[in-house]
C-alpha positions in Angstrom: 0.0 0.0 0.0 2.8 2.4 0.9 4.5 1.6 -2.5 1.2 2.6 -4.3 1.1 5.9 -2.4 4.7 6.6 -3.3 4.1 5.7 -6.9 1.0 8.0 -6.9 3.0 10.8 -5.4 5.8 10.4 -7.9 3.3 10.4 -10.8 1.7 13.6 -9.5 5.1 15.3 -9.0 6.2 14.4 -12.5 2.9 15.4 -14.2 3.0 18.8 -12.4 6.6 19.4 -13.4 5.8 18.5 -17.0 2.8 20.8 -17.0 4.7 23.7 -15.5 7.4 23.3 -18.1 4.8 23.2 -20.9 5.5 19.6 -21.8 1.8 19.0 -22.1 2.1 15.7 -23.9 4.2 14.2 -21.1 1.9 15.8 -18.5 -1.1 14.2 -20.2 0.5 10.8 -20.3 1.5 10.9 -16.6 -2.0 12.1 -15.6 -3.6 9.4 -17.7 -1.4 6.8 -16.0 -2.5 8.0 -12.6 -6.2 8.2 -13.8 -5.9 4.6 -15.1 -4.9 3.4 -11.6 -8.1 4.9 -10.1 -10.6 4.8 -13.0 -12.5 1.8 -11.5 -12.8 3.6 -8.1 -13.9 6.7 -9.9 -16.7 4.8 -11.7 -17.8 3.3 -8.4 -17.8 6.7 -6.8 -19.8 8.2 -9.6 -22.4 5.3 -9.2 -22.6 6.1 -5.5 -23.6 9.7 -6.0 -25.7 9.5 -9.3 -28.2 7.2 -11.0 -29.1 6.4 -14.5 -27.8 8.5 -17.3 -26.2 10.9 -14.8 -23.5 8.4 -13.8 -21.6 8.8 -17.1 -21.8 12.6 -16.9 -20.6 12.6 -13.3 -17.8 10.3 -14.2 -16.7 12.7 -17.0 -16.8 15.7 -14.7 -14.9 13.7 -12.1 -12.2 12.9 -14.6 -11.8 16.6 -15.5 -11.6 17.6 -11.8 -9.0 14.8 -11.2 -6.8 16.0 -14.1 -7.1 19.6 -13.0 -6.2 18.6 -9.5 -3.1 16.8 -10.7 -1.9 19.7 -12.8 -2.8 22.6 -10.5 -2.5 21.6 -6.8 0.5 21.8 -4.6 -0.3 19.1 -2.1 0.7 15.5 -2.5 -2.0 12.8 -2.6 -2.8 11.5 0.8 -5.7 9.3 0.1 -6.6 8.9 -3.5 -9.7 7.0 -2.7 -10.9 9.7 -0.4 -10.0 12.4 -2.9 -12.0 10.6 -5.7 -15.0 10.2 -3.4 -15.0 13.9 -2.6 -14.5 14.8 -6.3 -17.5 12.6 -7.2 -19.7 14.7 -4.9 -18.4 17.9 -6.5 -18.9 16.4 -10.0 -22.4 15.5 -9.1 -23.0 19.1 -8.0 -21.5 20.3 -11.3 -24.0 18.1 -13.2 -26.9 19.1 -11.2 -26.2 22.8 -11.6 -25.5 22.6 -15.3 -28.7 20.6 -15.8 -30.9 23.0 -13.9 -29.0 26.1 -15.0 -29.9 27.5 -11.7 -27.4 29.7 -9.7 -26.8 28.8 -6.1 -29.6 29.9 -3.9 -29.4 32.1 -0.8 -30.8 29.2 1.2 -28.1 26.9 0.1 -25.4 29.4 1.1 -27.1 30.0 4.5 -27.0 26.2 5.2 -23.3 26.1 4.2 -22.4 29.1 6.4 -22.5 27.0 9.5 -20.3 24.2 8.2 -16.9 25.2 6.9 -16.7 22.0 4.8 -20.1 22.5 3.2 -19.2 25.3 0.8 -17.8 22.9 -1.7 -21.2 21.1 -1.9 -23.0 24.4 -2.6 -20.7 26.3 -4.9 -18.6 25.0 -7.8 -15.9 26.9 -9.6 -18.4 28.6 -11.9 -20.4 30.0 -9.0 -17.2 31.1 -7.2 -16.1 32.9 -10.3 -19.4 34.5 -10.7 -19.4 35.8 -7.1 -15.7 36.2 -6.3 -15.7 39.9 -7.1 -17.4 40.6 -3.8 -14.6 39.0 -1.7 -11.5 40.6 -0.5 -8.2 39.0 -1.6 -7.8 37.3 1.7 -11.3 35.9 1.7 -10.9 34.8 -1.9 -7.8 32.8 -1.0 -9.5 31.2 2.0 -12.5 30.2 0.0 -10.5 28.8 -2.9 -8.2 26.9 -0.5 -11.2 25.6 1.4 -12.6 24.2 -1.8 -9.2 22.4 -2.3 -9.4 20.9 1.2 -6.2 22.6 2.1 -5.3 22.2 5.8 -6.0 25.2 8.0 -2.4 25.5 9.0 -1.2 25.7 5.4 -3.8 28.4 4.6 -3.0 30.3 7.7 0.7 30.2 6.9 0.0 31.4 3.4 -2.0 34.4 4.7 0.2 35.1 7.7 -2.6 34.6 10.2 -3.3 32.3 13.1 -5.3 29.1 12.1 -8.1 30.0 14.6 -8.6 33.3 12.7 -9.5 31.5 9.5 -13.0 30.8 10.9 -13.7 34.5 11.1 -12.4 35.1 7.5 -14.6 32.2 6.3 -17.6 33.6 8.1 -17.1 37.0 6.5 -16.6 35.4 3.1 -19.8 33.4 3.4 -21.7 36.5 4.4 -20.4 38.3 1.4 -21.3 35.4 -0.9 -24.7 35.2 0.6 -25.3 38.9 0.0 -24.1 38.6 -3.6 -26.3 35.6 -4.3 -29.2 37.4 -2.7 -28.6 40.5 -4.9 -28.4 38.3 -8.0 -31.6 36.5 -7.1 -33.5 39.8 -6.6 -32.0 41.2 -9.8 -30.3 44.2 -8.1 
């Protein structure tokens, strides 16, 4: 099991290095090799969160999220199974929002305000992009890093604050996102 984790981490490092150096063909090959190792788990995870025709769509979104994570994140894989399970939930949210073409509601944001980990289930990247203009730079960093499941210590170090202050920054960010969603809903 430890050899698998080391191999995964090596593939991720090499894919990221190739992507950063614009060797996109090599980056794709390495990401594809890693994806092939977890494709069956991804298909199972997609079946856990979706039914019927949505399974394939969720699976496709999950694959896109996985490859983007490989290319763009800094952290090493800790639990690929856990990561894929979480990405499946996000991918299901992507599919649901794209099918309904409905922006996130104020009520959904209100529910998420009380659970730091719930934001990723309410807002996807498109929604964040749509609403990010209302956040301060610090709040934007906290929200984006929260969506990436970055550890509080890492985010706090990045911002130069104490980890226990992140809760206050998240709270302010959620309030701003709520107000922006409310304004969008009411058309103001």
